[in-house]
N, C-alpha and C positions, 0 to 999 in steps of 0.2 A: 392229928395230921402231922404236926411238926415233929413228934417223936418218930413217926413212920419215915419221914424224909431223912431224919438224922441216922436212922438205922440202915438206910440204903448205902451200898458200897459205891463209892465214887470211882469211876473208871479213869485211870490215868490218861490224860491227853498226850498222845505221842504218835510219831510217824515212823515208818520203816526206814532203816538205814539206806542212805542213797536216794531217799525221796524227800521232798521239801514242800512247805507251804510258801506261797509268795505273797508278801505284804504289798500294799499299793505302791510303795516306794520302788519296788522292782517290777511289778506287773504293769504299771503305767508306761514306763519306757519300753518294756517288751512289746506291749500292744501297739505303741506308737511306731516302733520299728517294723512290726508286722504289717501295719497299715501302709507304711511308706513302701515296703517291698512289694506288697500285692499290687499297689497302683503302678509301681515301676515296671514290674514284670508284664503287666497288661500293655504297657507302651511298646513292648517288643512283640506283641501278638501271642503271648503265652496265656493259657487258660487254666483255671483251677480244676483239680479233681480231688476225690477223697476215696479212701479204701478202708475196710474194716480194721479195727484195732486187733481183733483176733483172727488168725488164719489157721488152717490145718498145719500142724507141725511139719509134715512131709513137704508142704509147699514152701515154707520158709527155709527149711534146711537143704533145699535143692542144691544150692551152690554157695553157701555163705562162707565157707572156709572153716578150718578146724577150730580156731580161737573163738569165732562167733558162735559155733555150735555149742561150745561150753557155756557161753554167756546168755543163751536164750532162756526166757521164762516160759516153760511149757508144763502142761498138766492135763488131766482127764476132766472133761466137763461133765455135766449131769447126764449126758447121753453116752458117757464112756468114750467120747471122741478125744483123740490126742490133739490138743490145740495149743497155740503159742501166741504170745504177744509179739507184734512186729518189732524187730531189732533195728530196722532202718526203713526208709520209704522207697528204696530202690527195688528190692526183691518183690514186694507187693505190687509195685508198678509193672514189673515184668509179667506177673500173673494177670494183672489188669489188662495189659496190652494183648495177651494171648486170648483172653475171653472177649474183648471188645474191638478187636482189630478191624472187623468189618463195619463198625460204626464210626470209625475214626478216619480222618483225612490226613494222609502223610505228605510231608513230614509233620509230625504231631509235636507241638510244644506245650508242655505242661508245667505247672508249679503246684506244690503241695506243702503246706506248713502245718505240722501237727506233732504230737508227742510220740516217742518211741521208747523202748525199754531194753536195757542190757544189764545182765547180772554181773557186771564187772566190779572190781574193788573201788569203792568211792574214794576220791581224793580231790584236791583243790582243782576246781574247774571240771571235774568228771563226776557224773551222777548216774544213778540207775534209771531214772526217769528224766527225760529231757526233750526239748523241742528242736526239731530239725526243719530247715527250710530248703526244700529241693526244687531245682528247676532243670529240665531235661529237654533234649531234642531227639526224637526217635524217627527212624525211617530213612536216614541218610548217613553214609560213611564218607564225610568230606571234610576238608580243611576249613571250609566256610562255616560248617556247624560247630566244629571245634573252636574256631575263633569267636563265634557269636556267644558261646557260653563264657569264654574268657572275658570278652567285652562286657557281658552282663555282670560278671563277678566284680570287675573294676568299677563299673558305674553304680552297682549296688552299694559298695562300700562308701562311695562318694555321697549317695543319697542318704545313707545312714549317718553322715557327718563324720566318718572316720577317714583320716588322711595318712596316718603312719602305719602302712602295711606293705607286705611284699608277697607276691605270688611266686611260689617255687614250683616249676613244672619239669616234667621228664616224660619219657616215652617207654612204655612197657614193651612195645614191639621191638624197639631198638635194644633194650636191655636183653630181651630174649634172644635176639640175633647175636649179641655178644656172648651169651651163655652157650649158644649153639656153636659158635666159633671156638669156644673154650672146651667144647665137648662135655658139658655138664648140664645140658638142657633138661635131661630127665629128672634132675634134682631141682628144677626151677621153683616149684612151690615152696620147698623148704628154704631155698636160698632167699627168695623174695621176703618171706616172713622174718628171716634172720636179719636181712639188710634193713627192713622196716623198723628194727629196734635200735638202729645206730644212735639216734639222739638220746635214747634211754640208757643204753648200757655202755656206749663208747666204742671206739675203733678197735682197741685191743681185744675186748671180749667178742666182738663180731668176727674178727680174724680167727679166734680160737674156735668159735662155733662153725664157721665156714670150713675150717680145716677138718672138723669132724664130719661135716656133710659131704665134702668133696674128696676126702682122703688125700688131699694134696695141699701142702703149705704154699707152694708156688701159686696154685690156682686161687687159693683163698686170698693171697696178697694181691693178685691181679684183679679180683672182684672188688676189693677195697680200693684199689687204684682207680678202677672205673667209676666208683661212686663218690670219689673224693676229688674236689677241685684242687688243681695244682696251685692256683692263684685265686684268692677271693675276689679279685677285681677282673678276673678273666671274662671276656665278653661272651654273650650268648652264642654267637656264631663260631667263635674260637673253640668254646667248649663242645659245641655240636660236632665240629670237624674232628676233634680229638676222640670223642666217643665213637664216631663213625669209623675211624681208623682202628680203634680197639676191637670193633665188631667186625673186622675184616672188610673194611671199606663198604659198609652197608649203604644202600642208596634209597630204598623205598621209604622207610620211616624218616630218614634224614631229610628227604625232599619235602615230606609233609610238614615237618617242623620248620623248615625254611619258609614255606608258604605262610604258615601261621604267624611266624615272627614278622614277616613282611607286612601282613595285615595290621599287626599291633603297632608297627612303626608308622604306617600310613595313618592310623588313627591317633598317633601321638601319645600312646599310653604304654609304650614298651618299657619305660623305666621302672614300672611296677612289677615287671616280670623277669625272673631269673631262671636260667636253666640249671637245675640242681639234680644231678644223676642219682643222689641218695634217696630221692623221693620215688618209692615203688608202690605204695599202698598195699597193705597186706591181704586184701580180699582177692579171691581167685578170679572174679569175673571181669577184671579190667584187662583190656587188650591193646589199648593205644595210649594216647596222651593221658597223663595223670598229674595231679597238682595238689598242693597244700598251701595254706595261707597263714602267715605269721605276723603278729603285730610287732613292729620294729622295736618298741620300747619294752616288750615282754617276750623276747625270743625263746625263752625256756618254758613259756606257758603252754606251748603246744599249738597245733593247727586249729583255726576257728572256721575254716572253710576248705572243703576238699572234694575230690571227685575224679572223674576221668571218662574215658571211652570204654564202653562195654558192648562189643559187637555180638557176643554169643549168649548173653544172659537170657533173653527171651526164648532161646532155642530149647530151654528146659521144659517149656510149656507149649510150644508150637513149632511146626516145621517151617513156618514162614520166616524169612530172614528179616529181622527187625533191629538193625544196628542202632545204637544209641550213644549219646554223650550227655553228661550232666554234672551238676555240682550241688553240694549241700553245705549250707551255713549252719553251724551249731549255735543256735541262738542263746541258749543258757550258758554255754561256755564263753561265748562272746561277751555276754552281759557280765559274767564273773570277771573277765579280763578288764572290761571298761570300769567296773567298780574298783578294781585294784589300782587302776590308773587315775582314779578320782575324776573320771570324765564328767563334764557338764551334762552329758546325755543322761547320766544316772543321778547326779547330785541334785538337780532341780526338777524332779518329776512332779509337776503340779496336777492337782485333781481337777482344776478348772482355770479359766482365764480371768474370771470375775466373780466376786462374791457380793451379793446384795445384803448389807447389814440390816438387822432388825432394829431400826431406830425408834419405831413406834408400832406397837403390836396391833393397833387399830388399822394399820395400813397394809395388812397381810395380802389382801387381794390386789392392791396396787403393786406390791413387790412381785407378785406372781405375773402380773401383766408386763411389768418391766422385763422380767426374766424371759418371758416368751418373745419379746421384741429383740432382745440381744441374741437369744438362741436362734431366731430366724435369720440372723446375720452371721451365723456360724461361730459365735462367741460362746464358749462353754461357760455356763453361768450357774452358780450355786446360790441358793437362797438360804440364809441362816434361819433355822427352824425354831430355835429356843428363844425365850424372852430373858436374855441374860445381859449383864453389863457389857459395855463396849470393849473393855479390857479382855474379857473372855472371848469375845467375837474376833478381836484382832489376833489373839493367841491361836484360835482355830485356823484363821487364814494363814498365819505364819507356819503352823504345823503342816499345812497342806500345800505350801509353796505357791499360794495364789497371788499373782502379781498385781491385780487391781481390786480395789474395794469401792463400792458405790453406796452412798448414804442418801437417804431421802426421808425427811421429816414432813410435818404438815406444811411448813413454809415452802419447801420445794414442790410438794404436791400441788398446792394452790397455784404456784407460778408455772407449773408444767416443766420444772427443771430438776436436775439431779446434781449431786456433788461427787466428783470422782477423785480417787487418790491412788497414785502409784505406790504400792506398799513396799517396794524395794528402794526407790529413790526418795520417797516421802513427798514427792511433788503433788500439790493439790490443785484441783480445778473446780472451784466452788460455783454453784448456780449456773451450770451450762445446760444446753439442750441435750436431749437423748441422742440426736444425730451427732452432735459434737463429741459426746462420750464415745460413741461407736467409732468415730473417725480416729480419735486418740488411741484407743485400744488396738484398732486394726493396724494403724501405722507402726506402733511399737512392737506388736507381736507377730504380725504377718508381713 
């Protein structure tokens, strides 16, 4: 038998490029963030949905945009159907709305947190398989819906414990009005994708590409003038007036932006929002306000939350008018940024709040009863399962960043007491009641 096992070929354990395994040190904070966001979205009246991982390729390619079409994973399934893995959660949502619109009450507020796949070139913070967190409002084209999504973005970052961030917003309708005023509107898709590369390739290269697209150096320079702030400290409303003038004194979209900004000011959160005309979002389906989010300590890391208004997306699948606005947090990208910042959200991902050490193997049943008591009080409790020396048990607790340890030998058992220790501060609480131990843990952790 042994010779037979030795003759077997061992398969090399490996994963595809751009795909990853997640160790507990990353999966624990990720799940914690997801749980916080799901509870937070529910406070706003948003409800969860789910859609299939696989869709018909023709459904997903309906209006993704040229770059996205190249990145999609698609293949023939066993039934010779052309199918594809979803590349975002927005296009499947549009299909979902078209199929279930008679079962939904409008405006419809949804959130969806799940994996998506893109065949792009993997690099720092960018992967081929990653988790997105989407939240949208469909069924109304209003400044109020636009504001609510922005407000949720701001409060979501606060809920996640992230404070150093900036939302950069712009308006595709206003930019399109400017292109129409410049008489290059028919080239808008190519221009948008070119402008979207500004942070990656720089202003000089963008001007060169725009010159090729518009066949005019002057128009290329005017487009760059539009998307570039004259003064980094220029106020939101000053920038808005400048853009409106460049767009031929446009009023419709300018008025919408003024209303949204007034709501942000009244809520006292306007300092987190900057009007940045270079934000265009490369996807074709955006029609109104668009935004990207940057961590202020990692400005070159890229956007960790983005989205906008898409009034025509669902029209690919239904004749009904279903205007929508939404945002998407790239959770894996955000976690990668927090890891680089050495954030405490990542650094101390504990597997549990409390570990019950095995001080006496004959008290296993009692340890289980203790654990049940703590768990009933919402304290995550791990019972050490092996009969090892205390040094090994403390090492296990340290490796899993468990903040509290509980010891109970025969003396404690007979007295109905426990001994609690804060494993970080080394402060001990010998021979206390179970309720006292619960109170100490609850006070320090919650």
